[in-house]
C-alpha positions as CSV (number, residue, x, y, z in Angstrom):
1,X,0.0,0.0,0.0
2,X,2.5,2.7,1.2
3,X,5.6,0.7,0.5
4,X,7.2,3.3,-1.9
5,X,6.8,6.0,0.7
6,X,7.9,3.7,3.5
7,X,11.1,2.8,1.6
8,X,11.9,6.4,0.9
9,X,11.3,7.2,4.6
10,X,13.7,4.4,5.6
11,X,16.4,5.5,3.2
12,X,16.1,9.1,4.5
13,X,16.3,8.0,8.1
14,X,19.2,5.6,7.4
15,X,21.1,8.5,5.8
16,X,20.3,10.9,8.6
17,X,21.5,8.7,11.4
18,X,25.3,9.1,11.1
19,X,25.2,12.9,10.7
20,X,22.8,13.3,13.7
21,X,25.2,11.1,15.8
22,X,28.1,13.3,14.8
23,X,26.1,16.4,15.6
24,X,25.1,15.2,19.0
25,X,28.7,14.2,19.8
26,X,29.9,17.6,18.8
27,X,27.2,19.4,20.9
28,X,27.9,17.2,23.9
29,X,31.6,18.1,23.6
30,X,30.7,21.8,23.6
31,X,28.4,21.4,26.6
32,X,31.0,19.4,28.5
33,X,33.7,22.1,27.9
34,X,31.3,24.9,28.9
35,X,30.3,23.0,32.1
36,X,33.9,22.4,33.0
37,X,34.8,26.1,32.4
38,X,31.8,27.1,34.6
39,X,33.0,24.9,37.4
40,X,36.5,26.4,37.1
41,X,35.1,29.9,37.2
42,X,33.0,29.1,40.3
43,X,35.9,27.5,42.0
44,X,38.1,30.5,41.4
45,X,35.4,32.9,42.6
46,X,34.8,30.8,45.7
47,X,38.5,30.8,46.5
48,X,38.7,34.5,46.0
49,X,35.7,35.1,48.2
50,X,36.9,32.9,51.1
51,X,40.3,34.7,51.0
52,X,38.6,38.1,51.1
53,X,36.4,37.0,54.1
54,X,39.5,35.8,55.9
55,X,41.3,39.1,55.3
56,X,38.2,41.1,56.4
57,X,37.8,39.0,59.5
58,X,41.5,39.6,60.5
59,X,41.3,43.4,60.5
60,X,43.1,44.7,63.6
61,X,43.6,48.4,62.8
62,X,41.2,51.1,61.8
63,X,43.3,52.0,58.8
64,X,42.8,48.5,57.4
65,X,39.1,49.0,57.7
66,X,39.4,51.7,55.1
67,X,42.1,50.3,52.8
68,X,41.1,46.6,52.7
69,X,37.6,47.1,51.1
70,X,39.2,49.2,48.4
71,X,41.7,46.4,47.6
72,X,38.8,43.9,47.6
73,X,36.8,45.9,45.2
74,X,39.8,46.2,42.9
75,X,40.3,42.4,43.1
76,X,36.6,41.8,42.3
77,X,36.7,44.1,39.3
78,X,39.9,42.4,38.0
79,X,38.3,39.0,38.5
80,X,35.1,40.1,36.8
81,X,37.1,41.3,33.8
82,X,39.0,38.0,33.6
83,X,35.8,36.0,33.8
84,X,34.2,38.1,31.0
85,X,37.3,37.4,28.9
86,X,37.0,33.7,29.5
87,X,33.3,33.7,28.6
88,X,34.0,35.7,25.4
89,X,36.8,33.3,24.5
90,X,34.5,30.4,25.2
91,X,31.7,31.9,23.1
92,X,34.2,32.3,20.2
93,X,35.4,28.7,20.5
94,X,31.8,27.5,20.6
95,X,30.9,29.5,17.4
96,X,33.9,28.0,15.7
97,X,33.0,24.5,16.7
98,X,29.4,25.0,15.6
99,X,30.5,26.3,12.2
100,X,32.7,23.2,11.9
101,X,29.7,21.0,12.7
102,X,27.5,22.6,10.2
103,X,30.0,23.2,7.5
104,X,29.4,19.8,6.0
105,X,25.7,20.4,5.6
106,X,24.8,20.9,1.9
107,X,21.6,22.4,0.5
108,X,20.7,18.9,-0.7
109,X,20.7,17.7,2.9
110,X,18.1,20.3,3.7
111,X,15.7,19.3,0.9
112,X,14.2,16.3,2.7
113,X,10.4,16.9,3.0
114,X,8.3,14.3,4.7
115,X,5.3,15.9,3.0
116,X,6.6,14.8,-0.5
117,X,6.8,11.2,0.7
118,X,3.2,11.3,1.9
119,X,2.1,12.9,-1.4
120,X,3.8,10.1,-3.3
121,X,2.2,7.5,-1.1
122,X,-1.2,9.0,-1.6
123,X,-0.7,9.3,-5.3
124,X,0.3,5.6,-5.4
125,X,-2.8,4.7,-3.4
126,X,-5.0,6.6,-5.8
127,X,-3.5,4.8,-8.7
128,X,-4.1,1.4,-7.1
129,X,-7.7,2.4,-6.4
130,X,-8.1,3.3,-10.1
131,X,-6.7,-0.1,-11.1
132,X,-9.2,-1.9,-8.8
133,X,-12.1,-0.2,-10.5
């Protein structure tokens, strides 16, 4: 009945399996790298924060009460700039990796339309109905 459409559907799915597997591996590598970088950033920020709290809790002189917060703010600004640089660098790497993943896609790969398969199957069915009459 719909064997022609089913065969085309099977061929299309068979040919789409390997590229989709490659795409999913590439995306998982990107996610893994981003997650690892986020953990590193959080670890660095946590270490900086604990160090700053230790220094704030060890203030003994009134002069330190005025100078230490200024140093801490400078450290925070520097750390924020470094984190932003890491994030921008990571975004650029991600864009490059995505462009590599999608560079092998051709316009012919994007021309698969399930609707055409259904149309052919319906046309085939109509022809069989005419033959029966």
